[in-house]
N, C-alpha and C positions, 0 to 999 in steps of 0.2 A: 467506854473502856476504863480500865483502872490501871494502877501502877503494877498490877500483878504480872504483866508481861515482862517487867524488868527484873523480876526476882531472880531468874536463872542467870542471865548474863551479868547482872550487877555483882554477883559473887566473885567473878573473875577479874573485875576491873580494879585498877589501882586508884588511890585517892585523886591523883591528877586527872585520870580519865573520867572518873565519876563527876568531877567538877565541871568538865566540858559537857557531859551528858545532861546534867541538871541545870545548866545555864538557863537564865530566864528567857521569856518569849519576846522581849522587845529590844534589848541592848545588842548592838553589833558586837561580834566576837572575833578574835584572832587567836588561832591555835598554832603554837610553834611546836612542831612535832619532829624530833630528831629521827635519824634513820633507824628503822626497826622498832618504832615506838608503839605499834599496834593502832595506828590511826584509823585503819579500815574498821576494826572492831569497835573503836570509839564512835566513829561516824554512824555505824549501823545502830548502835545503842542510842545515839542522839536522835535518830529518826524514830526509833521505837518510843522514845520519851515524848517526842512531839505528837506522835499519834495517840499516845496515852493521855495527852492533855486535850484531846478533842480536835486536834488539827486534822483537816481532811488531807488525804494523800495527794490530791490534785493541787494543793497549795504549796507543796514542797518540791523544789527543783534541785537536783544534784548534778553538778558539772564536773566532768573529768577531762583530762587532756589527751588521752589517746583511747583507741577502740578497745585494746586488750584490757586496760584498766577498767573501762566502763563495763565490759562484759563480765570480768571477774567480780566486780563490786555488785553488779545486778544479780549475779548468781548467788553470791553469799547473802545478799539482802533477802532474796526470795526464799532461800533455805530457812531463814529465821522467821519470816512473816507468813509464808503460805501455810505451814502447819497450824497457825492460829487463825487462818481464814482472813488474813488482813491483806489488802491490796497494796502493792509497792508503789511508792511515788516515782516520778519520772527521773531516770538516771540517763544522762546524755553527754556526748562530747560537745565541745563548742561548735564544731563544724556541722554536726547533726542538727543542733539548734538553729544554726545559720541557714541550713538547707530548708527547713520547715518555714522559717521566717521569710526567706526570699520568696517561697511559693505563695505565702499569704499576701505579701507586698505586691507580687505580680497580679494576683487575683483581684486586688483592690486598686490596681493601676498606679501604685506608688512607685513601682519599678517596672521597666520594660521586660517582658518575658525573654528569657535567655536560656540557651542550652548549656547544661553542665558537662564539661569535659574534664576528666580526672587523670588522663594519661599524660605522661611527660612529653611524648612525641608531639601531641597537638600544640602544646605550649611552645616547644622548640620550633616547630614549623611556623607558627605565627611570629616568633622572634626573628626567624630568618627573613620573613617577608618584611618585617619592620626594619631590619638591618639593611635590606636591599633598598628600601625607600630612602633611608638616610643617605646611603651612598649616592643614589641618583640625585639627591638634593645638594650634593657637594659637601656634606658634613665631613669635617676633618677627623678621620679615624686612623690611628696608627696601628691598632691591633686588628688586622683583617682576617687572620687565621682563626677560625672558630674555636679551635682547641685552646687558644690563648685567652678567650674571654667568656665562653659559654657558661662554665661552672660558676664563675664569679657573678655574672649578670643574673643568673637564676637565684643566687643567694641575695643579691641586691633587690630583686623584685619582692622576695619574701620579706625582707627587712622593711621596705617601703609600705607594704600592705599590712604589716604588723604594727606600724607606727601610727601616730596622729600628726605626722609632719609631711611636708612636701618631699618629692624625690630629691630635689636639690639640697634641702636641709639634711636629709638622711645621708646623702653622699658626703657632705662636709663633715658630718659627725664620724663617719667611718674612717676618714683620713686616708683614703686609697690614693694610689698614684695618679698623676694627671693624665696618663695614657688612658685611664678608664673614665674620664670625665664625660665621654659620650654616653655612658650608661643612663644619665638623666634624660637626654633626648631620646634614647632608645626606649626607655620605660614609657615616656609620654607617647611616642609613636605606637608602641604596643597597645597601650590603653585605648588610643583612638581606634585602632583596628579592632580590638576586642569589642568595643561598644558598638561599632558599626556592624559587626558581624553577629551581634547579640549572643555572645557566649560568656560563660563564666568558668573560671578555674577554681580549684579548691579554696585558695586564699580569698577569692572574691565573695565566697558565701558569708563572710563576716565583714570584709572591707566594703562591699557595696551597700549593705544596710547601714553600716556606720557612717559612710559618706552622706547617706540620706538623712539620718536622724540628727547628725551633728548640727545641721543648719535649720532644723525645723523650729517653728514657733511653738510655744507651749500648747495652744489649742490643737495644732496638727500633731504634736507629739502625743497628746492624750488619745487622739484617734488611732495612732499607730500602736500605742500600748495595748489597745483592745485586740490587736491581732496576735499577740503572744500569750502563752499560758499565764493564768492569774496567780503566779507564785507569790506567796507572802513570806516564804522562808527559802533562802538560798544557802546551799552548802557547796563550797567550791574547794575541791581538792587540789594539791600541788600548786597552790596559789603563787608561790615564788616564781613560777614559770609563765605567769600571765603577761600578755603584751598590752601596750596602750590601746590598740584597737579593740581587743576583747573587753578590757576593763571599762573603757569609755562607753562602749555600746551597752553593756549590762547596766552601767550606772544610769544611763538615760532611760532604759526600759524598766528598771526596777529600783527606783529611788526609795528612800525611807518614806513611810514606815516599814517597808519590806525589810525583814531582818536578815542580814548577811552573817554567815559564819564562814570565815576563810581559814583554810588549813594548809600548812606547808612549813618550810624551813628555808629562810633566805640563804643560809649557808649551803644549801643544796641546789641553788640556781646555777646551772652550768650551760644554759642555752641562750645567753645574751647574743651570741653570734647569729642567731636566727630571729632575734627581736624581743626575747623575754626581758622584762624590766624588773629586777629585784627591788628597786627603790619603791615600787608601788606597794609591796607588802611591808617593806621596812619602814617607810615614812608616809607615803601619800595616803594610804587607806586611813591611818589614824588622823591625819590632818583633815580629811574630807568627810568622815563619818563622826557622829557625835558620841563622845564618851565610850570609846571602844574598850571592851574588856579583853585583856590578854591572858591566855592560859598556856602554861608550858606543859609539853609532854616530853620530859627530859630523860626518861628511862628507856633504853633500848633492850629488847629481849632477844636480839640477834647475836650479840657477841658479849664477851666477858670484860672484866675490868681493864685488861691491858689495852684493848682498843678504845674503851671508854676514856681512860686517862689520856692516851695519846691524842685522840680526837679532840678532847677538851683543850689540851695544851695547844694544839695547832690552831684551832679555830678561835681561840682567845686572842690571837693576833689580829683577827678581823673584828671580833666582838668580845670585849673583856668580860661580859656577863654570861656568855654562852657556856652551857654545861651539857655534856653528853655522858650519861651514866650507863655503863654496860652491865646489865643484869642477866645476860645469857650465860651459857656454859663458858668455862675458862678458854680463852683464846691464846694460842702461842704466837709469838712474834720472833722472827729471826732474820739474819742477814744471809746473803749468798755464801756458800762454802767454797766457791771458786771465782776468781776474777773474770773468767770467761762466761759470758751470759748463757750460751748454749749448754756448756757443761754443767753449770750451776742449776739451770732449769731441769735438765734431764735427771740430775741427782735428786732434786726435790720431788719430781714426779714419781721416780722409782720408790723413794721412801714412802710417799703417800699411798701408792698401790700396795706396798708391803704391809701397810697398816690395815689393809682390807678395805680401803676407800676406793671410790670410783673416779675415773678420770673425768666423767661427766659432771662431777661435783667440784671441779677445779677450773679456775680461770686465770689466764694471763692478761693483765691490763696494761695498756700503754697510753702515754699522753700523745705521742706522735707516731705516725705510721712507720717511719723509718726504723723505729725501735722494734717493730714486728719482723723485720727482715731476718736478722740472725736467729730469732725465735723460730720462725717457720722453717728456715733451712736446717736448723738443728733437729726439729721434730721430723722433717721429711727424711733426713739422713738415717735416723734410727727407726723409721717406719712407725712413729707414734702418731695415732690418728688425732686429728684436731678439727674443730668446727670454727670457721672464720665468720665473724658476724659483722655485717655492714660494710666491709671493704672488699675490693677486688682480690682474688687469689694472687699469690706472690708473682706468678709468671704472667699475670695480666697487667701488672703495674707498668705504666708508660716508661718510667725511667729505667726499669730493669729490662724491659723489652728493647729499649733503645740500645742499652749496653750489649744485650745478647745479639742484636743485629750487627754491631761492630765486631763482636766475637766471631760471628759467622763469616764476615769479610776476612778476618785473620785466618780462619780455617779454610779459605778458598771458596767462599760462598758466591762470589761474583761469577766464577766459572762453573761451580757445582751448587746450584740453588738449594738442594735438599739439606744443606747445612743450616739454613734459616729455620728457626723454631716454627715460624709460620710464614708463608709466602708474602703476606702483607707487611712483614717486618722491614722489607726493603724501603718502605715509606719513611721510616724513622731516619734513614740515612740522608733524606732530602728535606725533612721538616724540622729536625733538631740539630743545629739552629735552622730557622726557616731560610729558604733560598731567596725570599722576597719576590717581587714581581706581582703580576696580576693573578688573582685566584684561579681563573680559567687556565692560564698558562701553567701554573703549578700543578693543577689536576692532570693536565695532559702529560707533563713530564713524569709525574708519579706513575701514571698508567703505563707509560713506555718503559720505565725502570722495572716495574713488576713483571712485565712481559719478557724483558731482556735484561736481566741484572748485569750481565757482562758489559753492557753499554753504559752503565751508570756513570763512570768517570767521564766518558765522552759527552754524555748529556749535560753534566755540570760544566764542562769546558765550552760547550756550545752556548750555554747561558753566559759564560764569561766573555765569549767573543762578542756577544750582543750588548755587553755592558761596558762601562768605562770606569776609570779611577780606582778608588779604594775597593768598591764592590767587585770589580773585575779581578783585582789582585786576590781578594779573599776566595773567590770562586775557583781560580786557577790553583790556589794552594789546596783547596778542598779536593779537587780532582786528583792532584798529585798524591795527597795523603791517602785517599781511597786505594790508589794503585800500590802504595808502599806498605799498607797494613799487614799484608801476608808475612812480612818479615818478623812479625811479633807472634806467629802462631805457637811458638814454644814458650813464650813469655807473655801470656795474654793479659795478666794483671798490669804489667808495665805498658802494654799496648793501649789498654783502656785509659790509664792515667795520662799518657801522652796525647791520646785522642781528645780527652776533655780539655787539656791545656791548649792544644794546637787549634781546635775549632772554637775555643771560647765558649764552651757549652755552659759552664757555670755563670759566666757573664750574661749569657742568653736567658738563663733561668731568672736571674736577678732583674733583668729588664722587662720580662714578660709576666712577672708575678705581681699580684695586687698588693701583697704584704710581704715583708721580709721573712716571716715565718714560713710562707709557702715556698719561697726560693730556697731557704735553708733546709726545708724538708726534702726537697728534690735532691739537693746536694748530699744530704746525709744518707738518703736512700742509695745514691750512687756509691758513696764511700763504703756503706755496709756491704753492698754487693761485691765491690772490688776486694774488700777484705776477705770475703768468702772465696773468691777466685784465687786469691793469693794463698790462702790457707789450704785449699784443696790440692793445688798443684796440678801438673799435667798440662797438655797442650789445649788449644782452643777447641778443637773438635771433640776431645774426650769430655771436657767440661760441659759442652752443649748436650752431648749424649747423656751425661749423668743427670743434668737438669730435666731433660725430657723424660728419663726413666723415673725419677723421683716424682714428677708431676703425675705420671700415669698411675703410680701406686698409692697416691693420696686419694683414696676413694671412700673408706669406711668412716666418713665424717660424723655419722649419727652417734657414734660411741666415743668420740674423742674429747680432749680437753678444749675448753672454750678460749678463743682468742678474740679480743675486741679492744677498741679504744675505751677510755674511761667514760666518754660521753655515752657510748652504747650500753654501758653497764648500769646506768641509772635505773633504779627500781628493781634490780636483780640482787641475788645473794648467792654465795657459794661457800662450800665447806673450807676450801683453801683458795686464797687469792695470792697471786704472785705479781708484784709490781716491778716493771723494769723501765729503764730510761730515766732513772732518778738522778740526773746530773744537773748541777747549777748551770743556768743559762739555757737549758733545754726544758726543765721542769722545776721552777717556773721558767717559761721561755722569755728571753729578752735579748736584744742586741747589745744594749748598754743599760745598766740598772740605774734608772732615774727616779725610782719610786719614792726616794726621800725628798725630792724637790719638785716633782711634777705630779699634779693631781691625776691626770689620765693614766700615767704609769703606775701610780699607787692603786688606782681602781683595777687595772689589769692584773697587778700582783694579787690583790684580794680575790679576783675571779679565779686565778690559777690556784690559790690556796683552797678555795671552795672545791675545786676539781680534785685536789689531793684528798681532801676530807671525804668526798664521795667515794673515792677509790678505796681508801682504807676501811670504810664502814660497809663494804660489800662482804667482808670475811666473817664467817661464823666461828670456825675452829682454829684456823691458822692463817697468818699473814706473813708472807716472805718478801722482804725488800731485796731484790736481786742486785745488790751492790756489795762491794767489799771495802769497808772503810780503811783509810790509811792509818798509820800510827798516830799522826797528828789529829786526824778526825776522831779516832777512838779516844784520844786524850781530851778533846773538846767535849765529847759526849759524856765521858766519865765525870767531868767537872760540872756537867749540867749547863754548859755555856751555849749560847746561841750567837754565832758570828753575825755581826751586823756591818762589817766593813771588810774589804779585801776578799769578798765571797768567792771570786773565781780562782783564788789561790787554793781553794778546797774544791774537790770534784763533786762531792755529795751535794744534793739539793739542800737548800736551807730548810725545807719543810721537814726533812728527817731530824735536823737539830731541834726544830720547833716542837717536834713530837716527843722529844726527851726520852728516847727508848731505854737508855741505861737507867735513868731515875725511875721510870715506870716499871722496869724489871725488878728493881729493888723493892718498890712499894708492893708489887704483886707477891714477891717472895715473902715479905713480912706478912702480907694478908693471908696467903694460903697456908703459911706455916704457923699462923697465930703467934707472931713474934712482935713484941713492942720494944721501943727504945732505939730503933735504928736511926742513924743520922744520914741524911741523903742530900747530896749536892745537886742543886737545880735552880735555874732562874725562875721556874714556874711554881715555886712553893705556894704562893697564894691561890693559884688555880687548883692545885692538888689538895690543899686544905679544904677548900669549898667542896670538892668532890667527896673527900673522906667524911666531911660533916653531913653530907646528904645521905650516905649509906651507913647504916649501923647494923651490927657492930663493924668497926673498921680498926685497923692497927693504929697505935699511937707512935708516930714517927716525928722526927725533927728535920726541918728543911733549912739548908743554908746554901749560900752561893759564894763560891770562890772565883774571883776574877782571874783570868788566865794571865794577864799582865796588868797588875795594879798601877793606877796612875796614868795609863796611856789614854790620850785623847781619843774619843770615839764619837760617831754620829749620835746626836741628841744632847751632847754636853753643851752647857752654856759657857761662853768664854768672853773675855774682854781684851780689846786691842787698843793701844795708846791712841791711834789715829781714828779708827772707825767706831770705837765704843763697844757696846755689848752686842753679841751675836750668838747664833746657834750653829754648831757643826752639823751639816746636812749630809755630807758624803765624804768618804775617803777613797781615793783612787787606788787602783790595783797595780801601781808601778813600783819600781824599786825604792823610790823616795817616799811612797805612801803620802802623796800630796793630799791636803784636806781642803774641802770647800766649806766656807762659812757664810751664812746668811746674816748680814748686818741690817736688815730691814730697809730703811730708806737708802742706805749706802749700797745696797744690792749684794750680789754674791762675789766673794773674793777667794782667790786660790793661794794657798800658802804651803811652804815646806815647813813642817812642824819643828824640824831641827834648827831652823834658822830664823824663826819668828817667835817673838815674845807674846804668847797668848796665855792669859791667866784663866785657869779653869774656875768657874763660879759654882756650878752644881752639876750633878749627874742626872741623866734622864730618869734613872730609877731612884 
């Protein structure tokens, strides 16, 4: 073969892409590809180049992270190679590779033959058996209601099998509540059952081979390597999402001189919660492979300069050298035109359709599910069709169904059960909060309540009669409350508020959730629904009828706007993207901002920032931030300032300020109007200068930064104290006194009122 097969595609490649394609055949390579950088085209051209150099297709292995990506890549590769009569190399997902490898290991007696079960029910059934065994052994388990632990334990299992650590170590790293400590014993019991029954689940296709090869001697490892394809060239896409199990397995099977080319973007790693380790791409790969050659693919063809500049500005907070250049069509960026999320959303969708654009090319992205509640209700009310991706429909959400069950009681549902949205909703009245007691007893009571809802208060009282002390008191109060709820039929919103308070439902959420964010999500979902009930008005029965009617009419989903979490949007793009829920403390999410002094909190903030970066880079033509800045927030943005203290005094997410939307708007105006000499206020002048230098021609502008309050002490400032010596301000509290925390090294952290303490400022962080 000759290089002639490259002549056509090479004409359309950028210099950055061509450098990747023509990389040598020995040196390991890392390709950092920003969103929309054309990495698929680049990888296909790289494969063509390898083939043109005489490399046999059987020696090339291409790894993808999901089936849809693998199928799309295989199709595009075949379209390029088949007309030339060239055979395509192997393109596979990690799990497909693991499945074939397990079969070979079984055939050669390295692993015991096992049946593959890929349905969730089989795993849950085995989990229940493992749980039953733990209980019979007397294991102390406080969370016996399956609804309180099942979702978390499934996530924990995936985390353990994605790691190269023990279950106990993984649990400690997650920092979950002590009530879930039994997850470690449950995992080990599950594994024992799985191995005795000789079955495998999806995650075991990689975990089982890794557990085997991890401890093999070099001679045995050589024999095992003979069971996998003889790849001499590995191309691994989306490498930022690799987990330790996948990485360590491939490393043992394909050591150098096998040439690895990894492709991805650490700033797009958003799956750490299920085991992905961005540190492998960021640092570990370079440390463990010899003389890695790094290639940037910094130009995106998805969006224009507005998104490119904003994305570069945001992500520079994680990586000062990162650059995202938008070479697509011009992208518009705007804020909401109404403070009410639903009204603002409907206005933007109306304007989009009036431009002749399709709702199917439009997506609403959220960080947290509760932010989707007002969005769905607004769309349902106006009969705007929508497609919900990855989450349960609004009226299947557990918190909303619980509140609807209490609405049904207010409407007289105990005497007239047809007020309940679904007959099974009676169960929520007994399980949130949980009645306690033995599992079998609770199941019997729930069955009785469903058959005879009017007896429900009596059922709770009977439990109280059989109890004593504080628990009996609470059960009697609950029975009385159920009887009195009908008094709120004309004021259902207030009835829901009082129910949450009286029954301690928010405290129950906090005590049964593995992480604070889960409890706060449940609480926020309840608050959003109550706001809807209050806004609609009417009595409890009419609200339930309206919800049922709206639910029936939400049917033409195939033609609607897309609704999804940011995690679900990864790998997708849309003409218009609307981001909602952009409030500080919710996105980024935190209970208390400790990112300036706590490494784990700083890592979590960086992960949240990556999520925001992924969200904004889904847009091609228009990005709408569904928030309305206050006068003070507008002032900060016009000055190009990024608040670093007292953040919760501002409602907007810090990420919006980091994106510098006002400065970016000025740069783009100068760019598209071919205007030079503008002076632009921004903290991110150095980032923007690098961006403008990368793209020519670009406008000649001057960047300056005006401090909002000159001379004020702020996090990052170096100071001196007469007693403690030199220190660094790490945080400023959000109270009236604006107390500051200073790190004096060996003297530790000290807290001061800046008005009454003599601190001499030595230098600024900038």
